[in-house]
PAZAPA-4460 file (N, C-alpha, C; in steps of 0.05 Angstrom, whole numbers, plus 32768, in hexadecimal, padded with zeros to 4 digits):
% residues 232
    n_x    n_y    n_z   ca_x   ca_y   ca_z    c_x    c_y    c_z   seq   type   mol
   85C4   7F2D   8DD4   85DE   7F2D   8DE0   85F3   7F32   8DCB     1      X     A
   8606   7F44   8DD1   861B   7F4B   8DBE   8634   7F39   8DC5     2      X     A
   863C   7F2C   8DB0   8654   7F1B   8DB4   866C   7F2A   8DAA     3      X     A
   8682   7F28   8DB7   869A   7F35   8DAD   86A2   7F2A   8D92     4      X     A
   86AA   7F3C   8D80   86B2   7F33   8D65   86D1   7F35   8D64     5      X     A
   86DB   7F24   8D53   86F8   7F25   8D4F   8700   7F3E   8D3E     6      X     A
   8715   7F4A   8D44   871D   7F62   8D34   8723   7F59   8D18     7      X     A
   871F   7F6C   8D05   8724   7F66   8CE8   8741   7F5F   8CE5     8      X     A
   8746   7F48   8CD9   8762   7F40   8CD6   8771   7F54   8CC5     9      X     A
   8789   7F5A   8CCD   8799   7F6D   8CBE   87A4   7F61   8CA5    10      X     A
   87A9   7F72   8C91   87B3   7F68   8C77   87D0   7F60   8C7A    11      X     A
   87D7   7F49   8C70   87F3   7F40   8C72   8805   7F55   8C66    12      X     A
   881D   7F57   8C72   8830   7F6B   8C69   8837   7F68   8C4B    13      X     A
   8838   7F4F   8C42   883E   7F4A   8C26   8829   7F55   8C13    14      X     A
   880F   7F51   8C1B   87F9   7F5B   8C0B   87F9   7F7A   8C0A    15      X     A
   87FF   7F86   8C21   8800   7FA4   8C21   8816   7FAE   8C0F    16      X     A
   882D   7FA0   8C0E   8843   7FA9   8BFD   883C   7FA6   8BE0    17      X     A
   882E   7F90   8BD9   8826   7F8C   8BBD   8813   7FA1   8BB4    18      X     A
   87FF   7FA8   8BC5   87EC   7FBC   8BBE   87F9   7FD8   8BBB    19      X     A
   880C   7FDE   8BCE   881A   7FF7   8BCC   882A   7FF9   8BB2    20      X     A
   8837   7FE3   8BAB   8847   7FE3   8B93   8835   7FE7   8B7A    21      X     A
   881D   7FDB   8B7A   880B   7FDE   8B64   8803   7FFC   8B61    22      X     A
   87FE   8009   8B78   87F6   8025   8B77   880D   8036   8B6C    23      X     A
   8825   8030   8B75   883C   803F   8B6B   8840   803C   8B4D    24      X     A
   883D   8023   8B44   8840   801E   8B27   882A   802C   8B17    25      X     A
   8812   802C   8B22   87FC   8039   8B14   8801   8057   8B13    26      X     A
   880B   8063   8B29   8811   807F   8B29   8827   8086   8B15    27      X     A
   883B   8075   8B14   8851   8079   8B01   8848   8078   8AE4    28      X     A
   8836   8066   8ADF   882B   8064   8AC3   881C   807E   8ABC    29      X     A
   880C   8088   8ACE   87FD   80A1   8AC9   8810   80B9   8AC6    30      X     A
   8824   80BA   8AD7   8837   80D0   8AD5   8846   80CE   8ABB    31      X     A
   884E   80B6   8AB3   885C   80B3   8A99   884A   80BC   8A82    32      X     A
   8831   80B4   8A82   881F   80BC   8A6D   881C   80DA   8A6B    33      X     A
   881A   80E7   8A82   8818   8105   8A83   8831   8111   8A78    34      X     A
   8848   8107   8A80   8862   8113   8A77   8865   810F   8A59    35      X     A
   885E   80F7   8A4F   8860   80F3   8A32   884D   8106   8A23    36      X     A
   8835   810A   8A2D   8822   811C   8A20   882D   8138   8A1F    37      X     A
   8839   8141   8A36   8844   815C   8A37   885C   815F   8A23    38      X     A
   886D   814A   8A22   8883   814B   8A0F   887A   814C   89F2    39      X     A
   8866   813D   89EC   885B   813E   89D0   884F   8159   89CA    40      X     A
   8842   8165   89DD   8837   817F   89D9   884D   8194   89D5    41      X     A
   8862   8192   89E5   8878   81A5   89E1   8886   81A1   89C7    42      X     A
   888A   8188   89BF   8896   8183   89A5   8885   818F   898E    43      X     A
   886B   818B   8990   8859   8196   897B   885A   81B5   897B    44      X     A
   885B   81C1   8993   885A   81DE   8994   8874   81EB   898C    45      X     A
   888A   81DF   8996   88A5   81EA   8991   88B4   81DB   897C    46      X     A
   88A7   81CE   896A   88B3   81BD   8956   88CB   81CA   8948    47      X     A
   88CA   81E3   893F   88E1   81EF   8931   88F9   81F1   8943    48      X     A
   88F6   81F5   895D   890D   81F9   896E   8917   81DE   897A    49      X     A
   8905   81CB   897E   890E   81B1   8989   8918   819E   8974    50      X     A
   890A   819C   895E   8911   8189   8949   8923   8195   8934    51      X     A
   8929   81AE   8934   8939   81BB   8920   8951   81C8   892C    52      X     A
   8966   81B9   8933   897D   81C5   893F   898B   81DA   892D    53      X     A
   8986   81D8   8913   8992   81EC   8901   8987   8208   8905    54      X     A
   8971   820A   8913   8965   8225   8917   8970   8233   8930    55      X     A
   8984   8227   893D   898F   8233   8955   8999   824F   894F    56      X     A
   899B   8261   8963   89A3   827D   895F   89BD   8280   8950    57      X     A
   89C0   8296   8943   89D9   829C   8934   89EF   82A3   8948    58      X     A
   8A08   829F   893F   8A1F   82A8   894F   8A21   82C7   894D    59      X     A
   8A1C   82D2   8936   8A1C   82EE   8931   8A09   82FD   8944    60      X     A
   8A11   8313   894F   89FF   8323   895F   89F5   833B   894F    61      X     A
   89DC   8344   8956   89D1   835B   8949   89C8   8356   892D    62      X     A
   89BF   836C   8920   89B5   836A   8905   8996   8369   8903    63      X     A
   898C   836A   88EB   8970   836A   88E6   8963   834F   88EE    64      X     A
   8950   834F   8900   8944   8336   8909   8937   8327   88F3    65      X     A
   892D   8335   88DE   8920   8327   88C8   8934   8317   88B7    66      X     A
   894B   8323   88B3   895F   8315   88A4   896C   82FF   88B5    67      X     A
   896F   8304   88CF   897A   82EF   88E1   8967   82D7   88E1    68      X     A
   894D   82DC   88E2   893A   82C5   88E1   893C   82B7   88C6    69      X     A
   8940   82C5   88B1   8943   82B9   8896   895C   82A6   8896    70      X     A
   8972   82AF   88A2   898A   829F   88A3   8986   8286   88B2    71      X     A
   8977   8288   88C8   8971   8270   88D8   895E   825D   88C9    72      X     A
   894D   8268   88B9   893A   8258   88AA   8949   8249   8894    73      X     A
   895C   8256   8887   896C   8249   8872   897B   8231   887E    74      X     A
   8986   8235   8895   8995   821F   88A1   8983   8208   88AB    75      X     A
   8969   820D   88AE   8957   81F8   88B6   8955   81E2   88A0    76      X     A
   8958   81EA   8887   8957   81D7   8871   8972   81D0   8866    77      X     A
   8986   81E1   886A   89A1   81DC   885F   89B3   81CE   8873    78      X     A
   89B0   81D4   888D   89C3   81C9   88A1   89B5   81C3   88BB    79      X     A
   89A1   81B2   88BA   8991   81AD   88D2   899F   8199   88E4    80      X     A
   89B5   81A2   88F0   89C5   8191   8902   89CD   81A1   891A    81      X     A
   89D8   8194   892F   89DF   81A2   8947   89F7   81B4   8944    82      X     A
   8A09   81AE   8931   8A20   81BE   892B   8A1F   81C8   890F    83      X     A
   8A0D   81DA   8908   8A09   81E2   88EC   8A21   81F0   88E0    84      X     A
   8A30   81FE   88F0   8A47   820D   88E4   8A5E   81FB   88DC    85      X     A
   8A5E   81E2   88E6   8A74   81D0   88E1   8A6C   81B9   88CE    86      X     A
   8A54   81B9   88C3   8A4B   81A2   88B4   8A53   81A5   8896    87      X     A
   8A59   818E   888A   8A5F   818C   886E   8A47   8180   8860    88      X     A
   8A46   8182   8846   8A32   8174   8837   8A33   8156   883D    89      X     A
   8A1B   814A   8843   8A1B   812E   884A   8A1B   8129   8868    90      X     A
   8A1D   813F   8878   8A1B   813E   8895   8A34   8134   88A3    91      X     A
   8A4B   8135   8896   8A64   8131   88A5   8A6D   814C   88B0    92      X     A
   8A80   814D   88C2   8A87   8166   88CF   8AA6   816A   88CE    93      X     A
   8AAD   8184   88D0   8AC9   818B   88D3   8ACD   8199   88EE    94      X     A
   8AE5   8198   88F9   8AEA   81A3   8913   8AF4   81C0   8911    95      X     A
   8B04   81C6   88FD   8B0F   81E1   88FB   8B02   81F0   88E4    96      X     A
   8AFF   820A   88E7   8AF3   821B   88D3   8B05   8233   88CD    97      X     A
   8B1F   822F   88CD   8B31   8245   88C7   8B2B   8250   88AB    98      X     A
   8B25   823E   8899   8B1D   8245   887E   8B07   8232   8875    99      X     A
   8AFB   8238   885E   8AE7   8225   8854   8AF3   820A   8850   100      X     A
   8AE5   81F4   885A   8AF1   81D9   8858   8AF7   81D0   883C   101      X     A
   8AE7   81D8   8829   8AEC   81D1   880D   8AF0   81B3   8809   102      X     A
   8ADF   81A3   8816   8AE0   8186   8812   8AC8   817D   8801   103      X     A
   8ACE   8170   87EB   8AB9   8168   87D9   8AAC   814E   87E2   104      X     A
   8A94   8150   87EC   8A86   8138   87F7   8A73   812D   87E2   105      X     A
   8A71   8113   87E1   8A60   8106   87CD   8A42   810D   87D1   106      X     A
   8A34   8111   87BB   8A17   8117   87BC   8A09   80FD   87B8   107      X     A
   89F9   80F5   87CC   89ED   80DA   87CC   89D2   80D9   87BE   108      X     A
   89C4   80F0   87BC   89A9   80F0   87B1   89A3   810A   87A4   109      X     A
   898D   810C   8795   8985   8124   8788   898F   8126   876C   110      X     A
   898A   813C   875F   8991   813F   8742   89AF   813F   873E   111      X     A
   89BF   8145   8752   89DC   8145   874F   89EA   812C   875A   112      X     A
   89DB   8117   875E   89E5   80FE   8769   89FD   80F4   8758   113      X     A
   8A12   80EC   8766   8A2A   80E2   8759   8A40   80F7   8757   114      X     A
   8A38   8111   875A   8A4C   8126   875B   8A55   812A   8778   115      X     A
   8A65   813E   877D   8A6C   8145   8798   8A69   8163   879D   116      X     A
   8A67   816A   87B6   8A61   8186   87BD   8A74   818F   87D3   117      X     A
   8A7D   81A8   87D1   8A8E   81B4   87E6   8A7E   81C4   87FA   118      X     A
   8A63   81C2   87F9   8A52   81D1   880A   8A59   81CD   8828   119      X     A
   8A5B   81E2   8837   8A63   81E0   8853   8A57   81F7   8863   120      X     A
   8A55   81F2   887D   8A4C   8206   8890   8A2E   8208   8892   121      X     A
   8A26   821C   88A2   8A09   821F   88A8   89F9   8225   888F   122      X     A
   8A05   8232   887C   89F7   823A   8864   89FF   822A   884C   123      X     A
   8A0E   8214   8850   8A15   8201   883C   8A20   820F   8823   124      X     A
   8A35   821E   8827   8A41   822E   8811   8A57   821D   8803   125      X     A
   8A55   821C   87E9   8A6B   8211   87D9   8A84   8221   87DD   126      X     A
   8A9B   8214   87DA   8AB4   8223   87DD   8AB6   823A   87CA   127      X     A
   8AAD   8237   87B1   8AAE   824C   879D   8A9B   8263   87A5   128      X     A
   8A84   825C   87B0   8A71   8271   87B9   8A7D   8280   87D1   129      X     A
   8A88   8272   87E4   8A94   827F   87FB   8AAB   8292   87F2   130      X     A
   8ABB   8289   87E0   8AD1   829A   87D6   8AC7   82B4   87CC   131      X     A
   8AB2   82B3   87BA   8AA7   82CB   87AF   8A9A   82DD   87C4   132      X     A
   8A8B   82D1   87D7   8A7E   82E1   87EB   8A92   82ED   87FF   133      X     A
   8AA5   82DD   8807   8AB9   82E6   881B   8AC8   82FE   8810   134      X     A
   8AD0   82FD   87F7   8ADF   8313   87EB   8ACE   832D   87EA   135      X     A
   8AB4   832A   87EB   8AA3   8342   87EA   8A9A   834A   8806   136      X     A
   8A94   8337   8818   8A86   833E   8831   8A96   8338   884B   137      X     A
   8AAB   8328   8849   8AB9   831F   8862   8AC5   8338   8870   138      X     A
   8AC1   833A   888A   8ACC   8352   8899   8AEA   8354   8897   139      X     A
   8AF8   833E   8893   8B16   833E   8892   8B21   8340   8876   140      X     A
   8B11   8344   8862   8B1B   8346   8847   8B2C   8360   8844   141      X     A
   8B3E   8360   8832   8B4F   8378   882D   8B4D   837E   880F   142      X     A
   8B50   8398   8808   8B4E   839F   87EC   8B63   8391   87DB   143      X     A
   8B5B   8388   87C4   8B6D   837A   87B2   8B70   835C   87B7   144      X     A
   8B64   8352   87CC   8B66   8335   87D2   8B58   8326   87BC   145      X     A
   8B65   8311   87B2   8B5B   8302   879B   8B52   82E5   87A3   146      X     A
   8B57   82DD   87BB   8B4E   82C4   87C5   8B48   82C6   87E3   147      X     A
   8B38   82B3   87EC   8B2F   82B4   8808   8B3D   82A1   881A   148      X     A
   8B55   8297   8812   8B62   8281   8821   8B69   8289   883D   149      X     A
   8B6B   82A3   8843   8B72   82AC   885E   8B59   82B6   886D   150      X     A
   8B42   82B3   8862   8B2A   82BE   886F   8B1B   82A8   887E   151      X     A
   8B16   82AD   8897   8B0B   8299   88AA   8AEF   8291   88A2   152      X     A
   8AE9   8277   88A6   8ACE   826C   88A2   8AC1   8267   88BC   153      X     A
   8ACB   8272   88D2   8ABF   826F   88EC   8AA2   8277   88EC   154      X     A
   8A92   826D   88FF   8A75   8272   8900   8A6E   8290   88FE   155      X     A
   8A7C   82A1   890C   8A75   82BD   890B   8A77   82C9   88EF   156      X     A
   8A8B   82BF   88E0   8A8F   82CA   88C5   8A7C   82BD   88B1   157      X     A
   8A74   82A5   88B6   8A5E   8299   88A5   8A45   82AB   88A7   158      X     A
   8A3E   82B2   88C0   8A26   82C2   88C5   8A2A   82DE   88B8   159      X     A
   8A40   82EB   88BD   8A44   8306   88B4   8A44   8308   8896   160      X     A
   8A51   82F5   8888   8A52   82F6   886B   8A36   82F1   885F   161      X     A
   8A27   82DE   886A   8A0C   82D8   885F   89FA   82EF   8865   162      X     A
   89FC   82FB   887D   89EB   8311   8884   89EF   8329   8870   163      X     A
   8A09   832F   886B   8A0F   8345   8859   8A05   833E   883D   164      X     A
   8A07   8325   8835   89FD   831D   881A   89DF   8321   8818   165      X     A
   89D1   8317   882B   89B3   8319   882B   89AA   8336   882D   166      X     A
   89BB   8347   8838   89B4   8364   883C   89BA   8374   8822   167      X     A
   89C8   8368   880F   89D1   8377   87F7   89BA   8377   87E3   168      X     A
   89AC   838D   87E2   8995   8390   87CF   899D   838F   87B2   169      X     A
   89B6   8396   87AC   89C0   8395   8790   89C1   8378   8786   170      X     A
   89C9   8366   8798   89CC   834A   878F   89B1   833D   878A   171      X     A
   899E   8342   879C   8984   8334   8799   8970   8345   878A   172      X     A
   8978   835E   8783   8966   8370   8774   894C   8375   8783   173      X     A
   894D   8373   879C   8936   8379   87AE   8940   837B   87CA   174      X     A
   892F   8386   87DB   8936   8387   87F8   8929   8370   8806   175      X     A
   8939   835B   880C   892D   8343   8819   8921   8349   8834   176      X     A
   892D   835B   8843   8923   8362   885D   8907   836F   885B   177      X     A
   8904   8381   8847   88EB   838E   8843   88D5   837A   883C   178      X     A
   88DC   8367   882B   88C8   8352   8823   88C0   8342   883B   179      X     A
   88D3   833B   884C   88CD   832B   8864   88BB   833B   8877   180      X     A
   88C0   8355   887A   88B0   8366   888B   8893   8368   8881   181      X     A
   8890   8364   8866   8875   8365   885B   8867   8349   885C   182      X     A
   8875   8336   8868   886A   831B   886B   886D   830A   8852   183      X     A
   887E   8311   883F   8882   8303   8826   8898   82EE   8829   184      X     A
   8895   82DD   883C   88AA   82C9   8841   88AF   82B6   882A   185      X     A
   8899   82AC   881E   889C   829A   8808   88A8   82A7   87EF   186      X     A
   88A3   82C1   87EB   88AF   82CF   87D5   88CE   82D0   87D9   187      X     A
   88D7   82D4   87F2   88F3   82D5   87F7   88FF   82B9   87F4   188      X     A
   88F2   82A4   87FE   88FD   8289   87FB   88FF   8282   87DE   189      X     A
   88EC   828A   87CE   88ED   8284   87B2   8904   8292   87A5   190      X     A
   8909   82AB   87AD   891F   82BB   87A1   893A   82AE   87A8   191      X     A
   893C   82A2   87C0   8955   8297   87C8   8959   827A   87C0   192      X     A
   8944   826D   87B5   8945   8251   87AF   8959   8249   8799   193      X     A
   8962   825D   8789   8976   8257   8775   8991   8254   8783   194      X     A
   8995   8260   879A   89AE   825D   87A9   89AD   8246   87BD   195      X     A
   8997   8245   87CC   8993   822F   87DF   897C   821E   87D4   196      X     A
   8983   8208   87C8   896F   81F8   87B8   895C   81E8   87CA   197      X     A
   895F   81EA   87E4   894D   81DB   87F6   8936   81EC   8801   198      X     A
   8933   8204   87F7   8920   8217   8803   8904   8213   87FA   199      X     A
   88FF   81FF   87EA   88E3   81F9   87E2   88DD   81FF   87C5   200      X     A
   88EE   820E   87B7   88E9   8215   879B   8900   820D   8789   201      X     A
   8914   8200   8795   892C   81F8   8785   892A   81DB   877C   202      X     A
   8941   81D0   8776   8942   81B5   876B   8947   81A0   8780   203      X     A
   894B   81A8   8799   8952   8194   87AE   8942   8199   87C7   204      X     A
   8928   819B   87C4   8917   819E   87DC   891A   8186   87EE   205      X     A
   8917   818A   8808   8918   8174   881B   8900   8175   882D   206      X     A
   8900   8164   8842   88E9   8162   8853   88E4   817B   8863   207      X     A
   88F7   818D   8865   88F3   81A6   8874   88E9   81BC   8862   208      X     A
   88EB   81BA   8848   88E5   81D0   8836   88C9   81DC   883A   209      X     A
   88B5   81CA   883C   8899   81D4   883F   8894   81E1   885B   210      X     A
   88A6   81DB   886E   88A3   81E6   8889   88AF   8202   888C   211      X     A
   88BF   820A   8879   88CF   8223   887D   88BF   823C   8883   212      X     A
   88A9   8241   8875   889A   8259   887D   8891   825A   889A   213      X     A
   8888   8243   88A4   8880   8243   88C1   8898   8244   88D3   214      X     A
   88AE   8238   88CA   88C7   8239   88DA   88D0   8256   88DB   215      X     A
   88CF   8264   88C5   88D7   8280   88C5   88C6   8290   88D9   216      X     A
   88AC   828C   88D9   889B   829A   88EB   88A3   8296   8908   217      X     A
   88AA   827D   890F   88B1   8277   892B   88CC   8284   8932   218      X     A
   88E0   8281   8921   88FA   828C   8928   88FA   82AB   8927   219      X     A
   88E9   82B6   8916   88E6   82D3   8916   88DC   82DD   8931   220      X     A
   88C9   82D0   893C   88BF   82D8   8957   88D6   82D8   896B   221      X     A
   88E7   82C3   8969   88FE   82C2   897C   8911   82D9   8977   222      X     A
   8916   82DF   895D   8929   82F4   8957   891E   8310   895F   223      X     A
   8905   8314   895C   88F9   832E   8964   88FA   8331   8982   224      X     A
   88F6   831B   8991   88F8   831C   89AE   8915   8322   89B7   225      X     A
   8928   8316   89A9   8944   831B   89AF   894B   8338   89AA   226      X     A
   8941   8343   8994   8947   835F   898D   893B   8371   89A2   227      X     A
   8923   836B   89AC   8916   837C   89C0   8926   837B   89DA   228      X     A
   8930   8363   89E1   8940   8361   89FA   8959   8371   89F8   229      X     A
   8966   8371   89E1   897E   8381   89DD   8979   839E   89DF   230      X     A
   8963   83A7   89D2   895B   83C3   89D3   8954   83CB   89F0   231      X     A
   8948   83B9   89FE   8940   83BF   8A1A   8957   83C1   8A2D   232      X     A
***
């Protein structure tokens, strides 16, 4: 004989809510782990672009992509900040760039510790260096000008002056662009280390110095893609 059985008691509403909440929390944990893993992967893959704000694109348009990539690589070790064109030695900033700031900031470490430096801008140019370069390469220079007090230090002019300087084969006694096209990145960095002492062969190497060849490779890919888009 079959006796009627009582229906299975339903789960109390409170217990159902607890179990649902546990499932949601578990799902969130797994989603968080996946997102963190993806972010770490992206940081590892795009390290030069994510962790090196100084490698952001130039303000200047056009030009040789190999030299443009070199300029971005220099700023990776010299001015690795979000506002590289406005930075002074020591990582303080200026708001206006009508002229070179010419502010002597204290040097806290390295072989020149205790002195001060007027280095400023994306390429950390001393005031005296900027004066000499601007009188030779600045687009607004005029014949017979003996000082650069009226020559703008705005981002576009920082780029244009440095680009013209790096392009001058007489100054460097070699064609830097040709060396870069041959894959001789370290040869070029060594040649420039007397001017920018953080490039790995000078007296003030920093934590970025050893990374510069790989950084150059990454930003060169970006510059070549940009050039192709412009040509297209």
